[in-house]
N, C-alpha and C positions, 0 to 999 in steps of 0.2 A: 450273406449280404443283407438279409433282412434286419439283422441286429445293427449293422453299420448304418443302414438307412434310417433306423429309429434314432440312432445317435446323431446323425447329421441333422435330422429334423429338430431334435431337442437342442442342438448346439448352434443353430443358425443365429439366434439373437446374440449369443456370446461371440460368434465369429465376427459379426458386424462391429461389435464393441471393441474386439481385439484389434481389428484392422485400424479403426479410428485411433486407438491408443498407440499403436505402433507408428502410425503416420505422424504422431505428435512427438516422436523421439528422433531427433536429427541423427543421421548416420552417413555422412560423406565417406567415400572410400578412404581407408586408413584412420578413420575416426569413428569406428562403430562401437566404441566402448560401452556407451549407455544402452544401446539396443542389445548388445551381447549380454550385459549384466541383467537386463530385463528378461531376456529369453531364458537364461540359466535359472534365474529365480522362479520364473513362471513354471518351468518344467518341474523343478523340485517341489514347489507348492502344489502341483497337480499330480504328485505321486511318483515321479522319477527318483530313484535312490540317489542321494547327494553324491555318493562316491562314483556314480556312473555318468555324471555330467561335469564336464570340464571346459574351461575356456583356454585354448592353446595359445602359443606365441603369436599366431597370426590373427587372433581375436575371433577364431571359429568357436562356436558353442557346439560341442560334440557330446551327444547322448548315446552311449554304447549299450546295446542290449545283446548279451551273449546268446548264441544260438546253438544248434546241434552240431555245428562244425566251425572250424576256425576261418573259413572263407568269409569274406565281408561283402555285404551289399550296402550301398550308400543311398540315402534319400536326403536331398539338400535343397535349400532355398537361401538366397543371399540376403544379408542384412543391409548392405550399403545401397545408397541411392546415388544417382548421377549428379545430384545438386550439392553445391558446396555449403549450404546454409547450416549454421550451427545453432540456430534458434528454431523452435517449432514452426512448421509450415501450415498454411490454412487448410482446413478440411471442411467440406460441405456436402450435403446430399440434395439433389434436385432432379425431379422427373425420373426417378428410379435409378439414378446414377450416383456413384460415390466419387467425389472429386478431391484430389490432393496430389501434389507432386510426389511421384513414386508409389502411388496407391496400387498400381498394377505391376510395377517393376521395381520392387518385387514384394511389396508389403502383403498383399492378399495371399500370395503363394506362401510366404513365411507363416502367416497366421494359420493357414490350413495345415501346414507341416506340423506346427505345434499341437494343434488339436488332434491330429492323427497319432502323434507320439503319445498323447494322453490316452487315446482310445486303446492302443495295444498295451499300454502300461496298466491301466485300471482293470483290464480283463486278464492280465497275466499271460498274454499270448507269448509263446516261445517260437522264435523264427527258425527256419531250416538252416540258416547260417547266421553269423553275427551281423546285426543290423546297426548301422549308424544313422541317427537322425542328426543332421548338421545344419545349423544356422551359420552360414559361412560368410566371410568377409571379402571385400575387394574384388567383386566380380566386374564392377563397372569401370569403363575407361582406363585411366592410368592406375587403377588398382592392380591391373596386370594379372588378374586371377591368383593373387597372392594366397588367398584362403584355400582354394582348391589345390594349389601347388603344395602347401603345407600338409593338407590332408592326404594327398597321394604320397608325399614323402614319408608320412607316418604309417599309412595303411596300404599303399599301392601294391605291395607284393602279395597281399592276401585278397585284394579287391577283385571281384569277378563281375560286378555290375554297378553302374552309377546312374541314378535318375535324378535330374535336376528339375525342380519346379520353377519355371521362369516363363514369362510371356503369357500367351493365351492358349486355350485348348483347341483352337481351330488350326493350329500348326504344330508340327513335331520336328525337331532337329535331330538328325541321326548321323550327321557328318560335321566336320569342323572346318570353318573358314579361318585360316590363319591370317595374322596381321603383324606388321612391324610399325612402330610409332617412333618418330624422331622429333627432337627439338633442334632446329637449325638456326644458328645465330651468326649474323654477318656484322663485321666491325670495319669501319673506315676512319679516315682522319677527321671527317666532318668539318664543322666550322660555322662562321657567321654567314647567313644567307646572301648578304651583299658583299661584305669584305672578303669572304673566301669563296666567292662564286667560282665554280669550276672544280672544286674538290668533290671527291666521290661521296655520294649520298647512300648510306646503308639501306635505306628503304628502296631506292631505285635499284640497287644491286640485288637486293632480295627479290624484288619484283621480276627482274630478268631471270633469276633462277627459277622462280615459280612458273614463269612463262615457258621455260624449257621443259620443266617437269610435266607441264600440261600438254606438251607436244609428244610425249612418249606414247608410242603405239602399244597398247596392252596386248598380250598374247591371246590367241583365240582358243587355246587348248582347254581352258576353263575360265569361268567368269572371274575377272580380275579388275580391281578398281583402285583408285588413288584419290586422295583428298588433302587439300590444305584447309584445316579447320579453324585455325587461329593465327592472326598476325599481330605483331606489336612492335613498338619502337619509336624513336624520335624524342625530341625534347620540347620544341615549340615551333610555331609557324615560321619563325625567322631564324631557325637553326638547321644547318645541314646535318641530317641525322648521322650520329656516330655508330649507332647499333640498331639492328632490327632483327626480329625473330619470327619464326613460324613453327606451328605444329603440323607435321606431315605424316600421312600413313599410306600404306598400300595393303590390299587384302586379296586373298585368293584361297580357294579350297585345294589348290594344287601346289605342292612344294616346289615343283619345277617352275611354275609361274612366279612364285614368290622370289625364287632365286634370280629369275630374269629381271624382276622389278628392282631387286637389290642392286644388281649390276648396273642397270640403267640409271638409278638414283646416284650411285657412287660415281658413275662416269660424268654426270652433270656437275656434281660437286667438285670433282677433281679438275675439270676443265676450268672452272672459275678460280680455283686455288692456283692453278698454273698461270692464270692471268694476273696474279698478285693480290688476290682478295683473301682476307683473313676470314675463315669460316670455321665455326665450332659446331660439331655434330654430336648430339647425345642421343643414345637409344633410350627411349622412355618405357617401351614395352614391346614384348614379343609373344604373341599367342601362336602356339604351334598348330599345324595341320594334323590330321589323323595319321597315325603310324600304321604299321602292319597289324591288321586286326582280323579276327576270325569273322569273315563276312557272312558265313552261314548263321552263326549265332547272332550277329548284329541284325541280320534281316529277320530272324525269328523274334528278337526283342522288338524290332520296329513293328512287325505284323501284330504281335500281341498287344502292344500299347495302342496301336491304331484301332484295333478291334474294340478295346475298352472304351476309347474315346467315342467311337461311332455308336457303340451300344448305349451310351448315356446321353450323347448329344444329338444323335440322329444323323450326324454328318461325318464323313471321312475327313480327317485332317490333311492339310497340305504337308508333305514331307520334303524337307530341304536341308541343305547345309547352313550352318549359322555359327556365330561367334558367341560361345557360352562357356560356362564352367566345364562343360563336357569336353572342351578342347584338350584339357590336360589328361584325363583318363584315356581319351581316344588316341592321343599322341603316344601313350604308353601301351597301346594294344588292348585296353580294357573296354569292354562293351559298355556303351553309354547312350543316353537319349535325354532330350529336354522338351518339356511342354508345360503349359500353364493351367491354372485352375479357374479361369474366368474369361470373359470377353470384355473388350474395352478399346480404348484408343488414346492417342496423344502421348504415348510413351516418350520419355525424355523431354517433355515440355511441362510447363507449370500448369497447363490446362488438362493434365492427364486425368482419365476417368475410367471406371469400370461399371458394367451393368450389374447392379446388385443382385438381380434375379439369377444371373448366370453362376453365382457362387455355389448354389446348391448342386448344380450339375457338375461343376468343376471339383467340388468336394468329393462327390461320389466317384469321379474318374480317378482322382489321386488316391482315394481310399482303396479302390480295387487294385490299383497298381502296387500299393504298399502291401496289401494282404496277400498278394502272390507269394510273399516271402514268409508268411506266417501260417 
């Protein structure tokens, strides 16, 4: 660990520069091409053999380091941001904080992943099993974990452990909150607000559906939530709306509760269809809950990572279920956990920030987690 500490101290200025540079490369979900290309080139320029670094069909950058066995351990951080911008977003530093949309979710984590990949490469370290360093795509929102799904499709049968660097190091996710996301569109005859007064208004009809969805009593078996996050529709103030849409989701760490919410949702929709309303329902995303998993090994992984975090930060992290890239391996029975390399706030807002000083601690935490495999 002494050598790693020296590397971290020497690399901190470069880490800050790398975070700023990555923040300047737009990467909405499904449009991570530029960040992926940057990460691939950076790895090769910093010693990774070109033949071991590939961009796959899902825009994952996969750096494969063969080990002493064919089993696979994955270390990953996602390249996409929650923001749709295709132009560079503003970055600034003030009062010891680094500000930029996406700076903590997940750019800082991605930068540390890259620097740790360089560390093991330059020292020629051989892992106990094959290790994949992955800058993965489509973790956010309607990316629907596309990158991790591709990764597990390609390597899942050999994978024994997945660690995702995401969020902050004061929390650790070791269970999966599943979710289902829908776009619901209502269509009516509409018309002129005066001449056709009395015709059904799609916005009004959608509002009645929303009202019913918000009357659903969530099950008490496990924390279960629902939300209408976006509504749209209509033409003008003097037009009876012909169409209106919403984005709706429900979440739970319990598959039974998810099935309950699905049935409740479908019951509401069916009732309005039977009343003669045209409703189109499209599933936009489905994040699975955890499947059958070796709980003893999962607890051992959790305890080991919590001890590492506490050793470097001085505080024990909060352990909880969450919705992360780990949903996919956990759903397949693969042990997985997720934590971050910094402290900050404002995630998923344009005022997002991280504490610059926290990066040294987070770098050391992530480094020790990686070196367990070398």
